[in-house]
C-alpha positions as CSV (number, residue, x, y, z in Angstrom):
1,M,0.0,0.0,0.0
2,P,1.3,3.5,-0.7
3,E,2.5,5.7,2.1
4,P,-0.4,7.7,3.6
5,W,2.1,10.5,4.6
6,L,4.3,12.1,2.0
7,P,8.0,11.1,2.7
8,G,9.8,14.2,3.9
9,A,6.7,16.3,4.7
10,E,6.3,18.1,8.1
11,I,3.4,16.3,9.7
12,H,0.7,18.4,11.5
13,D,-2.1,15.8,11.6
14,L,-5.4,17.7,12.2
15,G,-7.2,14.5,13.1
16,D,-10.9,14.4,12.0
17,H,-10.0,11.8,9.3
18,A,-12.9,10.7,7.1
19,P,-13.2,8.2,4.2
20,T,-13.5,9.2,0.6
21,D,-16.2,7.9,-1.8
22,H,-14.5,5.0,-3.6
23,Q,-17.1,4.7,-6.4
24,Y,-15.4,7.7,-8.1
25,P,-11.9,7.6,-9.7
26,P,-8.7,8.9,-7.9
27,K,-8.0,12.6,-8.2
28,A,-5.6,15.3,-7.2
29,I,-6.7,19.0,-6.9
30,A,-4.3,21.9,-7.6
31,H,-4.7,25.1,-5.6
32,I,-2.8,28.2,-4.8
33,T,-3.3,30.0,-1.5
34,W,-3.9,33.4,-3.3
35,D,-3.8,35.1,0.1
36,R,-3.1,38.6,-1.4
37,N,-4.2,40.4,-4.6
38,A,-1.3,41.8,-6.6
39,T,-0.7,43.0,-10.2
40,A,2.2,43.4,-12.5
41,A,2.1,47.1,-11.7
42,A,1.7,46.6,-8.0
43,P,3.4,43.3,-6.8
44,Q,3.2,42.4,-3.2
45,D,5.5,40.5,-0.8
46,W,5.0,36.8,-0.7
47,C,3.1,35.5,2.4
48,S,5.4,33.1,4.2
49,Y,5.0,29.3,4.3
50,E,5.1,29.5,8.1
51,D,2.1,31.9,8.1
52,L,0.0,29.7,5.9
53,V,0.8,26.5,7.9
54,G,-0.1,28.5,11.0
55,Y,-3.4,29.5,9.4
56,F,-4.4,26.0,8.3
57,T,-3.4,24.5,11.6
58,G,-5.4,27.2,13.4
59,A,-8.3,29.4,12.3
60,G,-8.3,27.9,8.8
61,A,-8.4,24.2,9.8
62,G,-12.0,24.0,8.4
63,D,-10.6,24.8,4.9
64,A,-7.4,22.8,5.2
65,P,-5.9,20.8,2.3
66,H,-3.8,17.7,2.5
67,L,-0.5,19.4,1.6
68,V,0.8,23.0,2.0
69,W,3.7,23.4,-0.4
70,D,6.4,26.1,-0.5
71,P,7.4,26.1,-4.2
72,F,10.5,28.2,-3.4
73,T,12.2,25.8,-0.9
74,G,10.3,22.6,-1.4
75,R,9.1,22.5,2.3
76,T,5.8,20.7,2.6
77,T,3.4,20.3,5.5
78,Q,0.8,17.5,5.5
79,L,-2.4,17.9,7.5
80,F,-4.5,14.8,6.5
81,P,-3.4,11.3,5.3
82,A,-3.9,10.6,1.6
83,D,-6.8,8.2,2.2
84,S,-8.8,10.8,4.2
85,R,-10.8,13.6,2.7
86,S,-9.5,17.1,3.4
87,K,-11.6,20.3,3.4
88,S,-10.4,22.8,0.7
89,L,-13.4,22.5,-1.7
90,L,-16.9,23.8,-1.4
91,S,-19.3,20.9,-1.1
92,P,-22.8,22.4,-1.1
93,A,-26.0,20.3,-0.6
94,Q,-27.0,20.7,-4.3
95,S,-23.8,19.0,-5.5
96,P,-24.3,15.5,-6.8
97,T,-21.0,14.5,-5.1
98,R,-19.3,15.3,-1.9
99,T,-16.5,17.2,-3.7
100,N,-13.9,16.7,-1.0
101,R,-14.5,13.0,-1.1
102,A,-15.4,12.3,-4.7
103,G,-12.6,9.8,-5.5
104,Q,-10.7,6.7,-4.3
105,V,-8.4,9.5,-3.1
106,V,-8.9,13.3,-3.5
107,I,-5.5,14.7,-2.6
108,Q,-5.5,18.5,-2.4
109,I,-2.3,20.5,-2.7
110,E,-2.1,24.3,-1.8
111,A,1.0,26.0,-3.3
112,V,1.9,29.0,-1.1
113,F,1.7,31.4,-4.0
114,F,-0.3,34.3,-5.5
115,P,0.2,35.9,-8.9
116,Y,2.9,38.7,-8.9
117,C,4.2,37.8,-5.5
118,R,7.6,39.2,-4.7
119,H,10.0,36.7,-3.1
120,Q,13.6,37.8,-2.2
121,G,13.4,40.7,-4.6
122,T,12.0,38.8,-7.6
123,V,8.5,39.0,-8.8
124,Y,6.8,35.8,-10.0
125,P,3.7,36.2,-12.3
126,R,2.9,32.4,-12.3
127,L,3.4,29.4,-10.2
128,V,5.5,27.8,-13.0
129,D,7.8,30.8,-12.9
130,T,9.0,29.8,-9.3
131,P,11.6,27.1,-8.8
132,C,8.8,24.6,-8.1
133,A,11.2,23.0,-5.6
134,G,9.9,19.7,-4.2
135,W,7.4,19.1,-7.0
136,D,9.0,15.9,-8.3
137,R,8.6,14.3,-4.8
138,I,5.0,15.4,-4.4
139,H,4.2,14.2,-7.9
140,A,5.8,10.8,-7.4
141,W,3.9,10.3,-4.1
142,I,0.5,11.2,-5.6
143,S,1.2,9.0,-8.6
144,S,1.8,6.1,-6.2
145,W,-1.9,6.5,-5.1
146,G,-3.1,5.8,-8.7
147,V,-3.7,9.4,-9.9
148,P,-2.7,9.4,-13.6
149,D,-0.8,12.2,-15.3
150,V,-3.7,13.7,-17.1
151,W,-5.8,16.9,-16.8
152,P,-9.3,15.7,-17.8
153,M,-10.5,19.3,-18.2
154,G,-7.2,20.7,-19.5
155,R,-4.0,21.7,-17.9
156,P,-4.5,25.2,-16.2
157,T,-2.8,28.0,-18.1
158,D,-4.9,30.9,-17.0
159,F,-7.6,31.8,-14.5
160,S,-10.6,30.7,-16.6
161,E,-13.0,28.1,-15.2
162,H,-14.2,24.9,-16.8
163,R,-16.5,22.8,-14.8
164,D,-18.1,19.6,-16.1
165,E,-20.0,17.4,-13.6
166,H,-19.8,14.2,-15.8
167,V,-16.1,14.5,-16.4
168,W,-15.6,15.2,-12.7
169,E,-17.5,12.0,-11.7
170,T,-16.0,9.7,-14.3
171,R,-12.4,10.7,-15.2
172,P,-9.3,10.1,-13.0
173,G,-6.5,12.6,-12.9
174,W,-5.5,16.1,-11.9
175,Y,-8.1,18.9,-11.6
176,A,-7.6,22.6,-11.1
177,H,-9.7,24.2,-8.4
178,A,-11.2,26.0,-11.4
179,H,-12.5,22.7,-12.7
180,V,-14.4,21.5,-9.6
181,P,-18.2,21.6,-10.0
182,Y,-20.2,23.8,-7.5
183,N,-17.0,25.7,-6.6
184,D,-16.3,29.3,-7.5
185,H,-12.5,29.7,-7.3
186,V,-10.5,29.9,-10.5
187,D,-7.0,29.0,-9.3
188,P,-4.3,27.9,-9.7
189,G,-3.7,29.6,-13.1
190,S,-0.7,27.3,-13.9
191,W,0.8,24.1,-12.6
192,P,4.2,22.4,-13.1
193,D,4.7,19.7,-15.7
194,F,4.6,16.0,-14.9
195,G,7.8,15.6,-16.8
196,A,6.0,13.9,-19.7
197,G,6.6,14.5,-23.4
198,P,4.0,16.0,-25.8
199,G,0.5,14.8,-25.0
200,P,-2.2,15.3,-22.3
201,G,-0.8,17.3,-19.5
202,A,2.3,18.4,-21.3
203,P,3.2,22.1,-20.9
204,S,2.9,24.7,-23.7
205,D,6.1,26.1,-22.3
206,P,8.4,24.5,-19.7
207,P,8.5,26.0,-16.3
208,P,11.8,27.8,-15.7
209,H,14.2,27.2,-12.9
210,R,12.9,23.6,-12.2
211,Q,15.1,21.8,-9.8
212,P,16.5,18.6,-11.4
213,V,15.6,15.2,-10.0
214,P,18.6,14.0,-8.0
215,P,20.5,11.1,-9.5
216,A,19.2,7.8,-8.3
217,S,22.7,7.0,-6.9
218,T,22.6,10.0,-4.5
219,P,21.1,9.0,-1.2
220,A,18.2,11.1,0.1
221,R,19.3,13.6,2.7
222,Y,16.3,14.9,4.5
223,Q,14.5,13.9,7.7
224,V,10.9,13.0,8.6
225,T,9.4,12.9,12.1
226,I,7.2,9.9,13.0
227,N,5.6,9.6,16.4
228,G,7.8,12.3,17.7
229,L,11.1,10.8,16.5
230,A,13.4,11.7,13.6
231,Y,14.4,9.4,10.8
232,G,16.7,10.1,7.8
233,Y,20.2,11.5,7.2
234,G,21.6,13.0,10.4
235,A,18.9,11.7,12.8
236,H,20.1,10.5,16.1
237,G,18.6,8.3,18.8
238,Y,17.7,4.8,19.9
239,Q,15.1,4.5,17.1
240,V,17.8,4.7,14.5
241,T,19.5,1.7,16.0
242,V,16.2,-0.1,16.3
243,V,15.5,0.4,12.6
244,G,19.1,-0.6,11.6
245,R,18.9,-3.9,13.5
246,A,15.5,-4.7,12.1
247,L,16.8,-4.0,8.5
248,V,19.7,-6.4,9.2
249,A,17.3,-9.0,10.5
250,A,15.1,-8.6,7.4
251,G,18.1,-9.1,5.1
252,H,18.6,-5.5,4.2
253,G,21.9,-4.6,5.9
254,S,24.4,-5.0,3.1
255,H,25.4,-1.3,3.1
256,Y,26.6,-1.3,6.7
257,Q,30.4,-1.5,7.2
258,S,29.9,-1.1,10.9
259,G,26.9,-0.8,13.1
260,P,24.0,-0.2,12.9
261,G,24.1,2.5,15.5
262,P,22.2,5.5,16.7
263,D,23.3,8.0,13.9
264,W,21.5,7.8,10.6
265,T,24.0,7.7,7.8
266,D,23.8,7.1,4.0
267,A,24.2,3.3,4.7
268,D,20.9,3.4,6.7
269,T,19.2,5.2,3.8
270,E,20.5,2.8,1.2
271,N,19.5,-0.2,3.3
272,Y,16.0,1.2,4.0
273,A,15.6,1.9,0.3
274,G,16.2,-1.8,-0.4
275,Y,13.6,-2.6,2.1
276,Q,11.1,-0.2,0.5
277,V,11.7,-1.8,-2.9
278,S,11.0,-5.2,-1.4
279,L,7.6,-3.9,-0.4
280,G,6.8,-2.8,-3.9
281,Y,7.6,0.9,-3.6
282,S,9.5,2.5,-6.5
283,G,10.9,5.9,-7.5
284,Q,11.0,8.6,-4.9
285,A,8.6,6.5,-2.7
286,A,11.6,4.2,-2.3
287,D,14.2,6.8,-1.5
288,G,15.3,5.2,1.7
289,V,13.6,7.6,4.1
290,P,10.9,5.9,6.2
291,G,7.2,6.6,6.0
292,E,4.8,5.6,8.7
293,A,3.4,2.6,6.8
294,S,6.7,1.0,5.9
295,L,8.2,1.6,9.3
296,N,5.2,0.0,11.0
297,R,5.6,-3.0,8.6
298,L,9.3,-3.3,9.4
299,L,9.0,-3.1,13.2
300,G,5.4,-4.0,13.9
301,Y,5.0,-0.8,15.9
302,L,6.1,2.8,15.8
303,P,8.9,3.8,18.2
304,G,8.1,6.7,20.5
305,P,10.0,8.8,23.0
306,R,12.0,6.8,25.5
307,T,9.3,6.7,28.2
308,V,7.7,3.5,29.6
309,S,4.6,3.4,31.7
310,L,4.9,0.9,34.6
311,A,1.1,0.1,34.2
312,H,1.6,-0.6,30.5
313,A,4.6,-2.8,31.0
314,I,2.7,-4.8,33.7
315,A,-0.3,-5.2,31.4
316,A,1.8,-6.3,28.5
317,A,3.7,-8.9,30.6
318,R,0.4,-10.3,31.8
319,T,-1.4,-10.2,28.5
320,D,1.1,-11.0,25.6
321,P,2.3,-14.4,26.7
322,G,-1.2,-15.9,26.6
323,A,-2.3,-14.1,23.4
324,A,-1.6,-14.9,19.8
325,Q,2.1,-15.2,18.8
326,G,3.5,-11.7,18.4
327,H,0.6,-9.9,20.1
328,R,1.6,-6.4,21.1
329,T,-0.4,-4.8,23.9
330,Y,1.9,-1.8,24.1
331,G,4.4,-2.5,21.4
332,A,6.4,0.8,21.4
333,E,7.0,0.8,25.1
334,V,7.7,-2.9,25.4
335,A,10.3,-2.6,22.6
336,I,12.1,-0.1,24.8
337,V,12.2,-2.6,27.7
338,E,13.2,-5.4,25.4
339,Q,16.0,-3.5,23.8
340,A,17.3,-2.6,27.3
341,L,17.2,-6.3,28.2
342,A,19.0,-7.2,25.0
343,D,21.7,-4.6,25.7
344,E,22.1,-6.1,29.2
345,G,22.7,-9.5,27.6
346,L,19.5,-11.0,28.8
347,L,17.4,-11.3,25.6
348,E,18.4,-12.2,22.0
349,Q,18.2,-9.2,19.6
350,R,15.8,-11.1,17.4
351,W,13.1,-11.1,20.1
352,V,13.1,-7.3,20.4
353,D,9.7,-7.1,18.7
354,G,7.4,-5.2,21.0
355,S,5.6,-8.3,22.3
356,F,6.1,-9.1,26.0
357,G,6.1,-12.8,25.3
358,S,7.3,-15.7,27.4
359,L,11.0,-15.1,26.4
360,T,10.8,-11.5,27.4
361,V,9.2,-12.5,30.7
362,T,12.1,-14.9,31.3
363,A,14.6,-12.2,30.4
364,Y,13.0,-9.7,32.7
365,A,13.0,-12.3,35.5
366,G,16.8,-12.5,34.9
367,W,17.0,-8.7,35.3
368,Q,15.0,-8.9,38.6
369,R,17.4,-11.5,39.9
370,R,20.3,-9.3,38.9
371,C,18.7,-6.6,41.0
372,G,18.7,-8.9,44.0
373,Y,15.1,-10.3,43.9
374,T,14.5,-14.0,44.5
375,A,11.7,-16.6,44.3
376,G,8.3,-15.1,43.5
377,A,9.7,-11.5,43.5
378,A,11.6,-12.5,40.3
379,D,8.5,-13.6,38.3
380,G,9.2,-11.5,35.1
381,I,6.4,-9.1,35.8
382,P,7.9,-5.6,36.0
383,G,7.9,-3.7,39.3
384,R,8.6,-0.1,39.9
385,D,12.0,-0.6,41.4
386,S,13.3,-3.0,38.9
387,L,11.9,-1.1,35.9
388,Q,13.4,2.2,37.2
389,R,16.8,0.5,37.6
390,L,16.6,-0.8,34.1
391,G,15.7,2.6,32.8
392,A,18.6,4.2,34.7
393,A,21.0,1.7,33.3
394,Q,19.7,2.0,29.7
395,G,18.5,5.5,29.4
396,F,14.7,5.5,29.5
397,A,12.2,7.2,31.9
398,V,9.5,5.4,33.8
399,T,6.1,6.8,34.5
400,D,3.1,5.5,36.4
């Protein structure tokens, strides 16, 4: 399954997810923020990406798209997962479709742009006159969701509208906001090319200053944040080691010359890319930087900050051994405990899987004996003292 979150995006999940209407074909909707009115004679300063992200995560959450995209730097914020509707389209009661949901996906992108904006001293009449930085990554991700490289109502080249309910309901592809029935906006006015040759969706003139696609041999060097922890080149922490060890166990560790360790290097990226390819990802969706879906498939859980709840640890130790093989009551927290036990030499690394099964109970009992407990006090069920000692030894915090 494609990644629900764009690799490399800054995630500000607004919650309030809702399914789309799968009887309609997959779509992507192109918008510009058009937050100021400017002209060739009177350009205005560009409104910053940070301001627009702040708006859509605050007062403007009721109109939020999936992606907020800065075409000057390539920074992108994602507010909803791809398989949820977002909220940037009008969807009045008289519309035959719920426009924000009318597709297997309806991915909406807001470029932070208005015509004749002035950015760092240069005026940009059209979106395609900007560097369009990051577009290739966005396009590859949206393509992975089955949206074809066509504009059923024509590639936008100006601010005229063309709305056709039948085409909207029956044709997959890319739509301008100016194409969506029962809406009144006429943006985006232009949109970058898909990189195709002549044919549907090809540009009448190529957008200048396009950033080239990095060579496939160059490892990706950006970071993502998943469940509060960083992944990608330069990331540091226990979660990096966890991923590296899981890649080795899955047969994708050939690029390591040493390690894996707590610092994410090009070797981690190249190994993770091999793992993504094994899942069926391709292109920039297999660039070696984790997404939430692939990370969850690799580990069976999503690592979190190094904090373990005593109550959760006890519940897992009492529940997981009697449940189905691999059952994870509190996988992320249990994995922290298991890794600590492995680093203490009490549990084989291959059993660090987030499931507090019988082998983990036995290993924890060994830790309790090391702490001086005997008989029934060394039963493998965590207690406050033993868990706090393990946390102090291996660098995690313990809460109630």
